[in-house]
N, C-alpha and C positions, 0 to 999 in steps of 0.2 A: 748366263749373263751374255747370250747370243745376240750379236749387235751391237754389244757395248764395248769400245775399244779402250786400251790401256791409257789413251790421250784424254778421253772422256772422263774417266775415273779421276785421273790425276791433276784434271783442268779446274778451271773457275766452278764448275757446276758438280765437279766430282764428288763431294761430300753429300750431295743433294740427290744425286743418282746412285750412289752406294747406298744412302737411307731408305731412297724408295726401294730397292731390290730387297732390302733387309726387313722392309716393313711388308713388303707384297709376300714374302718367303712366310713370315710369322703367320700373314692373314690366313694364307691358304692351309698352313698346319692347324692354325686354330680351327677352321672350319672342318677339316677332316676330322681333328680329336674331340671335337665337341661328345659326341656322345660317347666317348670312352670312360668320361668321368662318371659313368652313372652306375651304381651297385658293384663299385669294387670291393671284391671281399677279401679278408684276410687270405695268405695262403695257407694250403693244408698240406702240402704236399712236402715230402720227407726233403733233407739234404740229399741223400741217394738216388731220390726221383729226378730232383731237379738236375742234378749231376749228368744222370743218365741222357736228358734233354737237351744238355747241351752238347755233349760229346756226339748227339746225332744231328745238332745246328751246324756242327764242323770243328767244334772244339777251341773257338777262339774268343778272345775280349780283350776291348780296348779301354782304357781307363783314362781321363785327365782329372789329374789329382793336383789340389794347389798346395803348395809348398816351397823351401827354401833352397834345398839342392837335388840334385839327381837322384841322389841314394837315399832321399830321407823316408820314403815307402816302401823300401828294400825288406823290411822285417813282415810288412803286411804281405806284400808280395809273397815272401817265403813260405811264410805260416799259410798262405792261399793255396799256392803249387803243391805245397808238401802234403795237404788234405785231397787236392784235386789234380791230380798229376799230368791227365789228358788235358787240361785246360792251358792254352798257349796265352797266357796272361801278358799284355804288353801296357804297363803303367807309365806315364810321362808326367813328371813333377815339373811344374812351373808357377809363377805368382798367379793368383786365382784373377787378378786385374789384367793378365793376360790372356789366360784360358779362357775367360768370359768372351772377350770380344773376338778372338779366334774362332770361337764356335760360332758366334754372331755371323762373322765372315764365312766360314765354312759352308752354313745353313744357306744364305746370300748367294753363293758360289756354286751351291750343289755339290759341294766335296765332303762331306762331314764325315770325320775319321771315328770320334770315342762313342762308346757304346753308353759309358755312365759318364757324368761329371760329379767329382766331389770337392767342393770349394769354401772358401770363406767369405765369398762376396754373398753374403744372403740372400739381398735384395734381388739377384738377378734370378732366382727360384719364384720369386714372386713374378717377377716380368715373363718369364718362360711359360709360367702356368698359364698366365693371362694370353702368352700368345697360343698356347695349345701343342708346343713342340716337346711337354715332357708326359711321358708315357704314364698314366696313373698306374700304380702298383701299391700293394700292400703287404711286404714280406712277414711273415712266420714272426712274432713278437710286436706288430705293430701298435696292437691295444695295449700292448704294457710300455710303450715309449710314453714319457712325458709329455704334456700338452704341448710344452714349447719346442720338443724335436719332433713334430709329426705335422704334415698337411693333412686336413682332416678328410680330404678328397683323393690323399695317398699319391700326389704330383711329386713328394719329395719326403726324405725321412732323415734324420740326423744319424749319423751312424758312430761320430766318436765326440766327449767332451772335450774340448782345449781350454785352457785358461793361461792368461798372461799376467806377469808382476814381475818384482824385482828379485834379485839373485844376489849371494855375496859368496865369498871363499871361506867353506867350512873350517878352517883355520882361525877365524874370526872370533868363533865360539859365542859367546855372549855379548862380546863387544861389536857384533856386526849391529847393523842399523834396524832398530826396533819396528820401523814403518816406513813408508815411502816419504813421510814428513821430515825424516832424518837425513835424508839423502843431499840433503842443502848445507848442513852442517860443513864447516871449515876443514876437518879433517878427512872429508872424502874429495876434497880439490883435487882434480886431475887423475882421480883413482876410478873412475866411472866410467864402460862401456855400455853404449844403447844403441840399439836399431833406432834407422829413422822413423820417426812418429809419421811423417809425410809422404812415406815412401810404402807405408804396410796398414790398411784401415784396422786392423785389431789392433796394432801399437799406437796408431793413430786415437781411437777410442782411449785406451787407457790414459795417454796423456790429457786427454780431453776431462777424463774423470778425475785427476791430478790438479789440472786448472780450475775446474769447478769447486770441487774441496777445497783445495790451498790457496787460489787466487794466483794471478798472473805475477804478482811478485816473486810467488815461489816459482813459477815459471823460469824467470829473468835469473833468480838465484840461482838453477839448476846449468842455466846454459852459462852462468859465471863460473861453474865448476869445471869448465873445460871439459865435458865429456867427449869420450872419441866414439863419433858415431859411424856405422856402417850397415850397409843393405843386407836384409836377411833377420827374421827375428830369431835364427838360429843363432848369430853372430854374438850376443851377448855371453851365453853360454859357452862359446869357445873361447872368448876372451877371459873369462874368469877359469875355465876349466885350465888353460894354457899358461895362467898366471902373469896374464898379459895386465889384468886389471883385478881388483879384489871386488868390485862390485859390478852388477850389471842389470839393465832395465830394459825392459820390452820383449822377455821370452817365455817360452813355454817352462813347465815344470810340473814337479809333483810332491805333496806333502806326505808321500809314503816312503821317498827314497829317491837318490839323487839320478838326473837322467844322463849326468857326466860326473864322473868320480872328483869328490871335493867342492862340487856345486850344491849350494844350499838355497833352494826355492822357498819363497816366503810370502805370506800373506800376515795383515794384520787386523784382529778385532777391530770394526769402527773406521777401518782406513779401505780405499778403493782399490781392486782389482778387478779384471775382468775376465767372463768366460762365456762361451757359445757351442753350440752343438753343430760341428761339420756335417753340411747339408750334402745329400745325394740323391741322384735321381738318374732315370733311365730317359733315355733322349726318344721319342717318339718315331725318330727315323733310325735307331739303331741296328746295325746289321746283324749283331748276335744278341736278341732278348732273352734268349733262355740263359744263356751264360751271366747275362745283367742280373738277371732274377737271382741265379744261383748265389753270384757275390752279395747282394744285399742280404739275402738270408743268412748265410754266411756271416756278415759282419753283425749282424743283429741276434745270432744266437749267442745263448747263455754262455758256453765256454768263454766265446770272444769277447763277449764284453765284460766277463767277470775277471777278465786278464788286459783290463784296460791298464795304459801306459802311466795312467794318472791316477787310478784308481776309482775315476769317477765314471759310473755307467748313464747311458742313454735311458735305461730300463729303470722302471719304477719298481719292479720285483726283484733286482739283483742289490744286496747289500755293499756299498762302497768298500774298499780293501782298507786296511789300517786304520779304522775306526775314524773315515771319515763320514761325514753327514754326506747324503745326496746333495748336488750341485746347487739344485735349487732353494735351498735350504740355507744359502748363504747370501743373505741380501746385499753385501758389499761387494759380491760377483756380477751384478749388473745383467744379469742373465738375458732379461727381455730388455733390457737397455740397447745391446749392441744390434738387434735385428732393427728396433727404430730408428738408430742412428745410422746404418747403413741405408735404409730406406731414402733417407733426405739427403740427394746427393749434393746441392747447391751447399747445404751446411757443411758435410762433409769437405767440399772443395775450400770453404772457407776457413775450415781450421789447419788444412794442410799450408796453406798459405801463410796463415797466421804463424804457423811454428816455423816455417820457412825463414821468417824474418829474425824468430829468434836464435834459431840454428842452424842457418844457413842451407843453400840449395842441396839436392841430394847427390851425392857423388858416388861412381863406379857403376860397372857393368852389374847386370843383373847376377845373383850368384847361381840360378838354373842355368845359367846361358843365354845365347839366343837361339830360340827353338825354330823361329819361322813360323809358317802359316801351316803345315800339316804335319806334324811331328806326329810320328806312329804309323805313318802311313807305308 
């Protein structure tokens, strides 16, 4: 950014200057990385050898991960560092929609922090691949990934399956709602906590599926239930677990057991929910590529995938826990639909603004806090 003043960036032409800088940075990376996509072979080195490489590199790793709270990835961090104690892992959690533009800005200003990004903004990985800023790499187990969960050139892989639906207090038992359609029954008036659909693209997609399946009259009736909205997809789980509300909408869960005590997460045959593979990639300018490779291989390893928190694995050779079918065998999960939805940004904005008309503007600070331009540096 030599020669570009703060006044220029913030003035009338600032947006154009910034866009040009980002575009130039991406173009340079694309030229530099064009040859790297050829003949990328699946990793054959063991985790022990990859660990040794990471230690020789300096033993550091920085990851930007999408999520709702600062501690949301603590379990993964603890498991990784327990197995690889000589790796100093910095894992920064923020909304994916902030991490992606943060990375864009860091690239534009020559101040990149993370080695790996793992986000729910699936469209960013396609954009970054075209720009050449992702390092093509195929971890061990790449060939066993479901086709929806890998880029054929190795630009990115999905490391975990997440699914969003509705949930309810387990004490309701058989009296709980049998499907999302029942959420507008009068008995649930004033009883619902929900994540804002126009604040989180995954929750947005879930509500778009409800609107398409049940119609706009259902959305109006849902609004008339006086749901309490909050930022963060963790918020409905917290509300139900703490007995603030008996019903929650727009959060993750598992059919094999509650993510929080007393919370039953539900899907219903013939009714929509949504699922996707959380994508992860190594940045081509990563300062710690060996440690980044170790992390991706660890995430896709059979023990880690078999212990997936919701029972579903991204690998085709691992049987889901609890008698579940693989996630791609649930047509009402709309697995391929979310990626398509995320790529049409004008349509995403239309859905956001329409739901704001029904539910009001998003209120409150971001739940991970305000992290600024270079967290983890």
